[in-house]
C-alpha positions as CSV (number, residue, x, y, z in Angstrom):
1,M,87.2,-21.1,72.3
2,S,90.7,-21.5,73.5
3,T,94.0,-20.1,72.2
4,N,97.3,-21.8,71.9
5,H,100.2,-19.9,74.0
6,F,102.8,-22.2,73.1
7,S,105.6,-21.9,70.7
8,E,106.1,-24.5,68.2
9,E,109.2,-25.6,69.8
10,V,107.7,-25.9,73.3
11,E,104.9,-27.7,71.9
12,T,107.2,-30.2,70.1
13,R,109.1,-30.8,73.2
14,L,106.2,-31.6,75.2
15,K,104.4,-34.1,72.8
16,G,108.0,-35.8,72.4
17,F,108.1,-35.8,76.5
18,F,104.8,-37.6,76.6
19,N,104.8,-39.4,73.9
20,E,108.6,-40.9,74.2
21,I,110.2,-39.9,77.6
22,I,107.6,-40.9,80.3
23,D,105.7,-43.8,80.6
24,P,101.9,-43.4,80.6
25,K,101.5,-45.3,83.6
26,D,104.2,-43.7,85.5
27,M,102.6,-40.2,84.8
28,A,99.1,-41.4,85.9
29,K,100.8,-42.7,89.3
30,T,102.6,-39.5,89.6
31,I,99.2,-37.2,89.0
32,R,97.5,-39.4,91.8
33,E,100.1,-38.9,94.4
34,V,100.0,-35.2,93.5
35,N,96.6,-35.1,93.8
36,Y,96.6,-37.2,97.2
37,L,99.3,-34.9,98.6
38,L,97.4,-31.7,97.8
39,S,94.0,-33.2,99.1
40,L,95.6,-33.8,102.2
41,Y,97.3,-30.6,102.4
42,C,94.1,-28.6,101.9
43,M,92.1,-30.9,104.5
44,R,95.0,-30.3,107.1
45,S,95.0,-26.6,106.5
46,R,91.1,-26.6,107.8
47,K,90.4,-27.3,111.5
48,T,88.8,-30.7,111.3
49,D,88.7,-33.5,113.6
50,E,92.0,-35.2,114.3
51,M,90.5,-38.7,113.8
52,E,89.9,-37.9,110.3
53,F,93.4,-37.1,109.8
54,T,94.4,-40.5,111.1
55,N,92.5,-42.3,108.8
56,I,93.7,-40.4,105.7
57,D,97.3,-40.9,106.9
58,D,97.0,-44.5,107.0
59,N,95.7,-44.6,103.3
60,F,97.3,-44.1,100.2
61,Y,94.8,-42.9,97.0
């Protein structure tokens, strides 16, 4: 069971943002970029082989 903690105004603004302001393809691209950067950061924070970093750095999602 989930509960909604947003006010009606916030919910309306969020719906408007996702339905009218931002392009779905741009939003998907941004999510992939953030996911890539977070994954890279997490892997770099662990001490692993430098070769893995080079391979990851040369690619983008």
